[in-house]
VEXVEXDREN-218487 format. One record per residue (C-alpha): x, y, z. Coordinates in steps of 0.25 Angstrom, whole numbers, padded with zeros to 4 digits, always signed. Last residue first. Layout:
N
XYZ
...
This chain:
120
+0091-0055-0036
+0083-0045-0027
+0068-0043-0029
+0065-0029-0028
+0058-0027-0041
+0048-0038-0038
+0044-0030-0026
+0042-0018-0033
+0033-0025-0044
+0025-0031-0032
+0024-0017-0026
+0019-0012-0039
+0009-0023-0041
+0003-0021-0027
+0003-0006-0030
-0006-0008-0042
-0015-0017-0035
-0016-0007-0023
-0020+0004-0033
-0031-0005-0039
-0035-0009-0024
-0037+0006-0021
-0047+0008-0033
-0054-0006-0030
-0056-0002-0015
-0062+0011-0019
-0071+0005-0029
-0075-0006-0019
-0079+0006-0009
-0072+0009+0004
-0077+0008+0018
-0086-0003+0014
-0081-0013+0024
-0078-0022+0012
-0071-0010+0006
-0063-0008+0018
-0059-0023+0019
-0054-0021+0004
-0046-0009+0009
-0040-0017+0020
-0036-0028+0011
-0030-0018+0001
-0022-0012+0013
-0016-0026+0017
-0012-0029+0002
-0005-0015+0001
+0002-0018+0015
+0007-0032+0009
+0012-0025-0003
+0020-0015+0006
+0025-0027+0014
+0030-0033+0001
+0036-0020-0003
+0043-0019+0010
+0050-0033+0008
+0054-0029-0006
+0061-0017+0000
+0069-0026+0009
+0072-0036-0002
+0077-0024-0011
+0087-0020+0000
+0090-0007+0007
+0076-0003+0011
+0070+0011+0009
+0061+0006-0002
+0055-0004+0007
+0051+0007+0017
+0045+0015+0006
+0037+0003+0000
+0034-0001+0014
+0028+0013+0018
+0019+0013+0005
+0012+0000+0008
+0012+0002+0023
+0004+0015+0021
-0008+0006+0016
-0007-0004+0027
-0006+0007+0038
-0018+0015+0032
-0026+0002+0030
-0024-0002+0044
-0027+0012+0050
-0040+0013+0041
-0044-0002+0045
-0044+0000+0060
-0041+0014+0067
-0050+0022+0057
-0059+0011+0054
-0070+0016+0063
-0070+0029+0056
-0076+0023+0043
-0067+0021+0031
-0067+0032+0020
-0054+0039+0024
-0048+0025+0022
-0051+0026+0007
-0043+0039+0005
-0031+0033+0013
-0031+0021+0003
-0031+0030-0009
-0020+0038-0003
-0013+0025+0000
-0014+0021-0015
-0008+0034-0019
+0004+0032-0011
+0005+0017-0015
+0006+0021-0030
+0017+0031-0026
+0025+0020-0019
+0023+0010-0030
+0030+0020-0040
+0042+0019-0032
+0051+0032-0032
+0045+0036-0018
+0052+0023-0012
+0065+0029-0015
+0064+0039-0003
+0079+0040+0000
+0083+0040-0015
+0094+0029-0018
């Protein structure tokens, strides 16, 4: 087994690109959100990729599955925060749609990964 096996996962690369999009959007937020919504969104979005990596390092499929579920939850949390940012007019509806399209693809990939980890 390769030490950094998570790097081989397609969803890992997809999440990296999505996080770059999220961070670019965060730069548009007003300064007063630096320690509020910006920090929360950074933590939630980074949690998506960190839990994939941590789960891949676990010794059992059930443990990996658990971390994939946490990753999915963090993705949903991030999307909720981005929707709020749109409502607050920190980002445009088009920007939200673009990042959401990527999140939908990631969600599908995470669901597929989770299904592949079911033990029989």
